[in-house]
C-alpha positions in Angstrom: 97.9 102.6 57.6 97.5 101.5 54.0 93.7 102.0 54.2 94.1 105.6 55.5 96.6 106.5 52.8 94.5 104.9 50.0 93.5 107.3 47.3 89.8 106.8 48.0 90.1 107.6 51.7 92.4 110.6 51.1 89.8 112.0 48.6 87.0 111.4 51.2 89.0 113.2 53.9 89.8 116.1 51.5 86.1 116.5 50.6 84.8 116.2 54.1 87.5 118.0 56.1 89.1 120.2 53.4 92.5 118.9 54.6 95.2 118.4 51.9 95.9 114.8 51.1 99.2 113.0 51.9 99.3 111.7 48.3 100.6 113.7 45.4 98.4 112.0 42.8 95.2 113.8 43.8 94.3 117.0 42.1 92.9 119.0 45.0 91.0 121.5 42.9 89.0 118.7 41.4 87.4 118.1 44.8 87.5 121.4 46.8 88.1 125.1 46.3 91.8 125.2 47.4 94.7 126.5 45.2 97.4 124.2 44.1 100.4 124.1 46.4 102.7 125.6 43.8 100.3 128.6 43.5 100.7 129.5 47.2 103.4 132.1 48.1 105.6 131.1 50.9 107.6 133.6 52.9 110.2 133.3 55.7 109.0 133.9 59.2 111.2 135.2 62.0 110.0 132.8 64.8 111.6 134.9 67.6 109.8 138.0 66.4 106.5 136.2 66.0 106.8 134.8 69.6 107.7 138.3 70.9 104.5 139.7 69.3 102.2 136.8 70.3 100.4 138.6 73.1 99.8 141.7 71.0 98.5 139.6 68.1 96.2 137.6 70.4 94.8 140.8 71.9 94.0 142.2 68.4 92.4 138.9 67.5 90.3 138.9 70.7 89.1 142.4 70.0 88.0 141.4 66.5 86.0 138.5 67.9 84.4 140.7 70.5 83.5 143.3 67.9 81.8 140.7 65.8 79.4 139.7 68.6 
């Protein structure tokens, strides 16, 4: 576990998978083109409403994918 959470491994994972590190001492933008977490707007989501609209959303998404072919 210590090896996976080391700064060197976390940077390698960030650069190769573009997944944010678990550590807070890594400046993400020094390694990949991702915004800082404090620059991302977060908004509340109504989970029940999202679940109710799931099938409609998936239908739209599938249509977009088919149109791209």
